[in-house]
KEMARFI-222715 format. One line per 4 residues: number of its first residue (from 1); their letters; for each residue z, x negated, y of C-alpha. Coordinates in steps of 0.001 Angstrom, whole numbers. Layout:
# KEMARFI-222715
NUM	a	Z/X/Y  ...
***
This chain:
# KEMARFI-222715
1	mset	73297/11851/-30055  71981/13329/-32913  72606/11546/-36564  70288/8429/-36534
5	irte	67865/8104/-39098  68116/4779/-40707  66127/2348/-41899  65844/2269/-45962
9	alrg	65103/-1123/-46498  63771/-5225/-46111  59972/-5140/-47735  59316/-9096/-46643
13	immr	57656/-10668/-43733  54164/-11890/-42554  54638/-15146/-41052  51868/-17165/-38515
17	gpgl	51061/-20595/-37766  48230/-23271/-37417  46859/-24003/-40859  49571/-21738/-42291
21	tqtl	47592/-20880/-45397  46913/-24337/-46457  50360/-24468/-47682  49826/-21862/-50055
25	pfye	49658/-24562/-52973  53496/-25444/-52065  55178/-21364/-51996  53050/-21127/-55361
29	dmwg	53556/-24800/-57413  57417/-25354/-56132  58822/-22029/-54196  57802/-19695/-57040
33	lkla	55962/-16944/-55740  52421/-15915/-57080  49790/-14895/-54974  48881/-11330/-55158
37	haee	45700/-10900/-52235  44267/-13290/-50035  41146/-12909/-47791  39814/-14902/-44556
41	gtal	43087/-16723/-42905  45437/-14391/-44489  47066/-14835/-48060  50084/-12733/-49027
45	lrgt	52897/-13759/-51660  54740/-11504/-54689  57810/-11812/-56198  59112/-10977/-59664
49	geea	59502/-6635/-59010  57174/-4138/-57206  56648/-5235/-53966  53300/-5778/-52932
53	flyg	53988/-8619/-51141  57595/-10674/-49802  56151/-13165/-47627  52871/-13209/-45894
57	lkdg	50906/-16753/-44609  48543/-16067/-41784  46465/-18116/-40082  46994/-17995/-35748
61	pvfg	47372/-20669/-32326  51465/-19928/-32125  53948/-20557/-35401  56516/-17107/-35468
65	ieyi	56313/-14010/-37271  53123/-12069/-37123  55626/-8888/-38307  58813/-8147/-40500
69	hfam	58193/-5634/-43315  60241/-2632/-43427  60678/764/-45998  61061/4137/-45456
73	pdra	61520/6432/-48460  59389/9366/-47471  56371/10363/-44830  58693/12999/-43476
77	smda	61548/9793/-42624  58735/7629/-41407  58517/10480/-39214  61366/11283/-38340
81	lhaq	62273/7389/-37427  59234/7505/-35493  60817/10380/-33474  63965/8632/-33244
85	clar	61834/5265/-31557  60612/7469/-29029  63578/9141/-28393  65339/5948/-27195
89	gapv	63184/4409/-25647  61554/1608/-27776  58018/487/-27139  56085/1960/-30364
93	lgtp	52526/743/-31196  50786/3825/-32586  51459/7030/-33941  52399/7147/-37639
97	safd	49207/6382/-39810  47459/5288/-42815  47938/1783/-42744  43715/150/-43659
101	dwag	45096/-2723/-44931  45624/-4556/-48514  48921/-2902/-49058  48282/455/-47876
105	gygf	50429/3038/-47518  51736/5131/-43833  53822/4175/-41144  53876/2299/-37632
109	evld	54952/-259/-35521  57247/-1368/-32884  57984/-3818/-30981  62259/-5162/-30813
113	pdnr	63840/-6551/-27393  62217/-9782/-28257  58539/-8804/-28686  58594/-9336/-32377
117	rlrf	56550/-6812/-34074  58284/-4274/-37089  56461/-2541/-39601  57515/257/-41348
121	rcda	55988/1258/-44878  56125/3915/-47004  53782/5226/-49574  52751/1331/-50234
125	rtld	50840/-412/-53066  53146/-1547/-55955  52923/-3972/-58811  53940/-4286/-62332
129	ekpe	56892/-5842/-62293  56784/-9700/-63871  60350/-10587/-64383  60014/-14639/-64809
133	wakp	63136/-17496/-64929  64469/-18599/-61698  61595/-17043/-59510  62218/-14822/-56478
137	rkvs	62702/-11527/-57251  62696/-10188/-53407  63431/-11280/-49530  66802/-10765/-49255
141	hvvl	67358/-11335/-45523  65483/-12869/-42289  67756/-14555/-39532  66678/-14276/-36130
145	napd	67779/-16200/-33249  67968/-14123/-30180  68737/-15246/-26799  70769/-12009/-26193
149	meat	72252/-11299/-28663  74050/-8150/-27897  70690/-6613/-26604  68750/-7514/-29711
153	qafy	71959/-6116/-31841  71846/-3070/-29641  68040/-1939/-30660  68671/-2460/-34081
157	eevl	71964/-270/-34323  71004/2059/-32293  66937/2678/-32371  66637/1326/-36471
161	gfrv	70060/2519/-37870  71450/-759/-39220  75079/-1213/-39542  76968/-4285/-38528
165	sdys	78563/-5728/-41434  80230/-9138/-40188  80307/-11386/-37163  80272/-15180/-37613
169	adqm	83132/-16125/-34486  80442/-15098/-31818  77166/-16683/-32531  76185/-14721/-35036
173	vflr	75814/-10768/-36271  75201/-9339/-39869  73626/-6557/-40078  72731/-4107/-43144
177	cntd	70504/-1270/-43328  71748/-675/-47154  73928/-2192/-49340  73552/-5397/-49532
181	hhai	75922/-7127/-46885  72634/-8001/-44485  68620/-7400/-44409  68891/-9055/-40540
185	alvr	71376/-11625/-39202  70847/-12625/-35260  71851/-16057/-33902  73109/-16383/-30612
189	gnya	69828/-18703/-29483  68059/-20083/-26262  64778/-18553/-27117  63217/-16019/-29419
193	svnh	62033/-17552/-32825  62838/-17349/-36430  66017/-19025/-38115  65341/-18946/-41691
197	vafe	63836/-16337/-44663  66263/-15862/-47572  64542/-14837/-50963  66891/-13677/-53683
201	mpsl	67296/-14758/-57346  68407/-12642/-59884  71562/-14544/-61166  73509/-17673/-60101
205	defm	72199/-19598/-62861  68652/-18823/-61791  69628/-19594/-57873  70560/-23035/-59352
209	rgig	67476/-23656/-61747  65485/-22684/-58407  67008/-25529/-56835  66589/-28188/-60155
213	rmkq	62724/-27215/-60046  62784/-27674/-56235  64236/-31066/-56604  62430/-32267/-59933
217	kghv	59186/-31580/-57314  60665/-33774/-55028  61408/-31517/-52672  65570/-31382/-52225
221	ptwg	67292/-29400/-49832  68189/-30125/-46278  71729/-28267/-46346  73448/-26872/-49570
225	pgrh	74355/-25839/-52415  77174/-23882/-50805  78872/-20270/-50854  78424/-18356/-47450
229	gpgd	81966/-16632/-46417  80035/-13652/-44544  78100/-12335/-47669  79528/-14585/-50305
233	npfa	75813/-15564/-51167  75154/-18686/-52448  73012/-20828/-50179  70593/-23344/-50625
237	yfvs	67756/-24091/-47362  64551/-26392/-47305  62083/-27185/-44822  58273/-25615/-45994
241	psgf	55385/-27790/-44812  54837/-25903/-41992  58465/-26264/-40769  59955/-22906/-41339
245	vief	63511/-22592/-43061  63561/-20675/-45812  66961/-20240/-48478  67556/-19459/-52357
249	tsev	70406/-17345/-52309  71963/-14553/-54453  74332/-12296/-55993  74616/-10990/-51879
253	qqid	78068/-8715/-51069  77310/-5037/-51750  78514/-2867/-49536  80861/249/-49857
257	eath	80043/2088/-46836  83181/4078/-46936  85565/1467/-47271  84029/-1837/-45736
261	eaqv	85539/-3023/-42203  83181/-5641/-40217  85514/-8996/-39624  85207/-11797/-37781
265	wprd	84283/-15216/-39871  85835/-18231/-37730  83135/-21461/-38055  85709/-24092/-37118
269	dpek	87372/-23052/-40574  84768/-25284/-42871  85986/-23647/-46064  85257/-20350/-44263
273	mdqw	81808/-21145/-43490  81404/-22561/-47242  83928/-21484/-50051  82390/-24027/-52835
277	mtag	82722/-26956/-49971  80452/-28583/-51599  77653/-28324/-48365  79396/-29350/-45610
281	pptp	78270/-28229/-41828  74704/-28070/-41293  73583/-31521/-39674  72099/-31887/-35885
285	aqra	69042/-31913/-37743  69528/-28853/-40070  70346/-26751/-36572  67573/-28099/-34663
289	vmqg	65262/-27413/-37406  66518/-23649/-37693  66857/-23073/-34005  63027/-23422/-34794
293	rpdp	59703/-22892/-32027  59649/-20636/-29242  58187/-17706/-30481  56729/-15269/-27841
297	gfpe	55871/-12417/-29970  53492/-10081/-28276  54409/-9109/-24623  50844/-7745/-24678
301	lrak	51304/-5036/-26777  54262/-4350/-24822  52529/-3119/-21857  50542/-626/-23880
305	akga	53530/916/-25970  54313/4087/-25667  58220/5002/-25469  59496/1725/-23988
309	a	61670/2601/-20938
***
């Protein structure tokens, strides 16, 4: 098999669900994002960096993921990734071409084994950086519940070039596409759904201040603050008004490709789960909300896709 083309970076995610755009004030007034663009039934939110949008809200009949958004460095690598997806039997949705949405650019889409739509984009619109204290800079990672974790892991590794950073017992796998410890993590679940989306703060102080801002506005963490073992990142989880779990994080472990070796972190040692020992284990209610609502994705697109084995 030829050398694998690797996904460059995670840009963000577009969520969908009934009345989702009505929750826009929460993300603007409390979470710390700003509206970058709005049109009928859609709102795109930016962070403090150059990315056109980190988190999208789209009205739709079913709660779930509209698409996960990734970057490639240029058109040549985009075309090479598209060819790799086809060669390895992935369900590709069309050929690389210009996007006609607000973010623009060039790319294509593919479905993962759980019918999630993944959008790859280069030459996209960029915005001027607007640093602001204790406001999210980027989407750090997206965690997905997968009924066949091993099959989904194999897809992200073999088709999209992700690498394993660590495991949490036999229940989670952390996958990276660049030096960040993980851009995607998979959790063994009963059905496909979104577990949570994490937003990165520039510093530990800003991470804590973000929690403080939320508490001052009457929205307390449902789990955290604490510090994970895998990824070495602080965490504080909240539940959004639409029921999606979102996280503040910072200081995610940076991986040295030449020296890093994945390890299996135990789940029965509290200090390996939370190094600070401040958060304790997630409550049954927290686990339930992180299991999410079943997301069928886009099975109707799979039947029309090219390359599906």
